[in-house]
C-alpha positions in Angstrom: 43.6 154.3 144.6 43.5 156.8 147.5 46.6 158.8 148.2 48.0 158.5 151.7 46.2 161.5 153.2 42.9 160.5 151.7 43.3 156.9 152.9 44.1 158.1 156.4 41.0 160.4 156.4 38.9 157.5 155.3 40.0 155.3 158.2 39.6 158.2 160.6 36.0 158.7 159.3 35.2 155.1 159.9 36.6 155.3 163.4 34.7 158.4 164.3 31.5 156.8 163.0 32.2 153.8 165.3 32.4 151.4 162.4 35.9 150.3 163.5 37.5 150.2 167.0 40.5 152.2 168.1 43.0 149.3 167.8 42.0 148.7 164.2 42.2 152.4 163.4 45.7 152.8 164.8 46.9 149.6 163.1 45.7 150.8 159.7 47.2 154.3 160.2 50.5 152.6 161.1 50.4 150.5 157.9 49.7 153.7 155.9 52.6 155.5 157.5 55.0 152.5 156.8 53.9 152.3 153.1 54.3 156.1 152.8 57.8 155.9 154.3 58.7 153.0 152.1 57.6 154.8 149.0 59.6 157.9 149.9 62.7 155.8 150.5 62.2 154.1 147.2 61.7 157.4 145.3 64.8 158.8 147.0 66.8 155.7 145.9 65.5 156.1 142.4 66.4 159.8 142.3 69.8 159.0 143.7 70.3 156.2 141.1 69.1 158.6 138.4 71.5 161.3 139.5 74.3 158.8 139.7 73.6 157.6 136.2 73.5 161.1 134.9 76.9 161.8 136.5 78.2 158.6 134.9 76.9 159.7 131.5 78.3 163.2 131.9 81.7 161.8 132.8 81.6 159.4 129.9 80.7 162.3 127.5 83.5 164.5 128.9 86.0 161.6 128.6 85.0 160.9 125.0 85.5 164.6 124.1 88.8 164.7 125.9 90.0 161.6 124.1 88.8 162.9 120.7 90.6 166.2 121.2 93.7 164.5 122.4 93.7 162.1 119.5 93.7 165.0 117.0 97.2 164.4 115.9 99.4 167.3 114.9 100.5 166.9 111.3 104.2 166.1 111.5 105.8 166.4 108.1 108.9 164.5 107.2 111.3 164.8 104.3 114.1 162.5 103.1 117.6 164.0 102.9 121.3 163.4 102.9 123.4 165.0 105.6 125.7 166.2 102.9 122.8 168.2 101.5 122.4 170.4 104.6 123.8 173.8 103.7 123.7 177.2 105.4 120.3 178.8 106.0 118.4 180.5 103.1 117.7 184.1 103.8 115.8 186.6 101.6 115.1 190.2 102.6 111.4 190.9 103.0 109.1 193.6 104.4 105.9 193.2 106.5 105.0 192.0 109.9 102.2 191.2 112.3 100.9 192.0 115.8 100.8 189.2 118.3 98.7 189.3 121.4 100.6 188.2 124.5 98.3 188.3 127.5 96.7 191.5 126.3 99.9 193.1 125.2 100.0 193.9 121.4 103.6 193.0 120.4 104.9 194.2 117.0 106.8 191.5 115.1 108.4 193.0 112.0 109.9 190.8 109.3 113.6 191.3 108.3 113.9 188.3 106.0 112.2 185.0 105.1 114.3 182.2 106.5 114.7 178.5 106.1 117.0 176.7 108.5 118.0 173.0 108.2 120.3 171.1 110.4 120.9 168.9 113.5 119.6 170.0 116.9 122.6 170.1 119.2 120.9 171.8 122.2 117.5 172.7 123.5 116.4 175.2 126.2 112.8 175.5 127.4 111.4 178.6 129.0 108.2 179.1 131.0 105.9 182.2 131.4 106.5 185.1 133.8 108.0 187.4 131.1 107.1 188.7 127.8 110.1 187.1 126.2 109.4 183.6 127.6 105.8 183.8 126.6 106.8 184.9 123.1 109.5 182.2 122.7 109.1 179.1 124.8 112.1 177.3 123.2 115.6 177.9 122.1 117.3 175.4 119.7 120.9 175.2 118.8 121.3 173.9 115.2 124.4 172.9 113.4 124.8 172.3 109.6 127.5 171.5 107.1 130.5 169.6 108.5 129.5 170.6 112.1 126.2 168.6 111.8 128.3 165.5 111.4 131.1 166.3 113.8 129.1 167.9 116.6 128.7 164.8 118.8 132.3 163.7 118.5 134.2 167.0 118.5 132.0 169.5 120.4 130.5 169.9 123.9 127.5 172.2 124.0 126.4 174.1 127.1 123.6 176.5 127.8 122.7 178.1 131.1 119.0 178.9 130.7 119.7 182.6 130.0 119.4 182.2 126.2 123.1 181.8 125.6 124.6 178.7 123.9 128.3 178.0 124.1 130.6 175.3 122.7 134.1 174.0 123.3 136.3 171.4 121.8 139.5 169.6 123.0 140.6 168.7 119.5 142.8 171.6 118.5 143.7 170.1 115.1 140.1 169.9 114.2 139.6 173.4 115.6 142.4 174.9 113.6 141.4 173.0 110.5 138.0 174.7 110.4 139.2 178.2 111.0 139.0 178.4 114.8 136.1 180.0 116.6 135.2 182.4 113.8 135.2 179.6 111.2 133.3 177.0 113.2 130.7 179.6 114.3 129.6 180.0 110.7 128.1 176.5 110.9 125.8 176.8 113.9 123.3 179.1 115.4 121.3 179.6 118.6 117.7 180.2 117.6 114.9 181.9 119.7 111.7 180.4 118.3 108.5 182.4 118.3 105.6 180.1 117.1 103.1 181.7 114.8 100.1 179.9 116.2 99.1 177.1 118.7 99.7 174.3 116.2 103.2 175.5 115.3 103.9 175.9 119.0 103.0 172.2 119.5 105.4 171.3 116.7 108.1 173.5 118.1 107.8 171.8 121.5 108.2 168.4 119.9 111.7 169.2 118.7 114.3 167.1 120.5 118.1 167.1 120.7 119.7 165.1 117.9 116.6 165.6 115.6 117.3 166.8 112.1 114.8 169.6 111.3 113.8 172.2 108.8 112.5 175.4 110.4 110.6 177.9 108.1 109.6 181.4 109.0 111.1 184.9 109.3 114.0 186.6 111.0 112.3 189.4 113.0 112.5 192.5 115.1 110.2 192.4 118.1 109.0 195.6 119.9 106.5 196.5 122.5 105.6 199.8 124.0 103.2 199.7 126.9 100.9 202.4 128.1 102.8 202.9 131.4 106.1 203.4 129.8 107.0 199.7 129.7 109.0 198.7 126.6 110.8 195.8 125.1 113.1 195.2 122.1 114.4 191.9 120.6 116.3 191.9 117.3 117.5 189.0 115.3 121.0 188.6 113.9 121.1 188.7 110.2 124.5 187.1 109.6 126.0 183.7 110.4 129.5 184.8 111.3 128.8 187.0 114.3 129.7 186.0 117.8 128.6 186.9 121.3 125.6 189.0 122.5 123.2 189.7 119.7 124.4 186.9 117.5 121.3 184.7 118.0 118.6 184.4 115.4 115.1 185.4 116.5 112.7 183.4 114.2 109.0 183.8 113.8 108.2 180.1 113.0 105.5 179.2 110.5 106.4 175.5 110.0 108.6 172.7 111.2 109.6 169.6 109.2 111.6 166.6 110.4 114.3 165.5 108.1 115.0 161.7 107.8 118.3 160.4 106.5 117.8 158.7 103.2 
């Protein structure tokens, strides 16, 4: 079959040789032009349809990848326990440490002791970006153990102000005096600045909720950073459970989180 230009030239040749009249020639050329336009429109529609189908396929593939990635569940471990079994944290002196990259800053994290903390979450504070400290530790958790894990809801009001401090108060002075006042009661809770060891642990840490019973494993640490322009940062963990006030919080490099279920 002639292409459109060849077909037009053929009719032109017939007209010039006098084998067809001018009206026939113009009529045939008009038909050719219409068919040509119709084909171009059809091809454009097919291309548009094909492009649209490609976009649909690409979107579907992207959606499937997103769903698959989202459906990769973080392994949440659970252990059965009795509230009476929750005792004070286990702490064993240890050496070592790592460097952690925080937006290009090489932060030194030096271990003081291995640490296992079990108890009831009595308070949570979340922190977001904009500082080395917040990027290191996106979450503070207040945790109570021993008698305080059982009494915390009934006897104590917990307050935090978003500046990494956690405070408590009680109106039951008999209970307060029975357990040795502030110094005695403070031995049974801690405010903990959590530094996740990796992305998966960070996801676990961010799943911790108030009133959960959890076991947090990791290290008490000293954090230091010295920048090339004279910038520096220090953050040291408490190493005792009976200190009070500024510096009494535990800074924990977290390697695992387990949820405790009452047996």
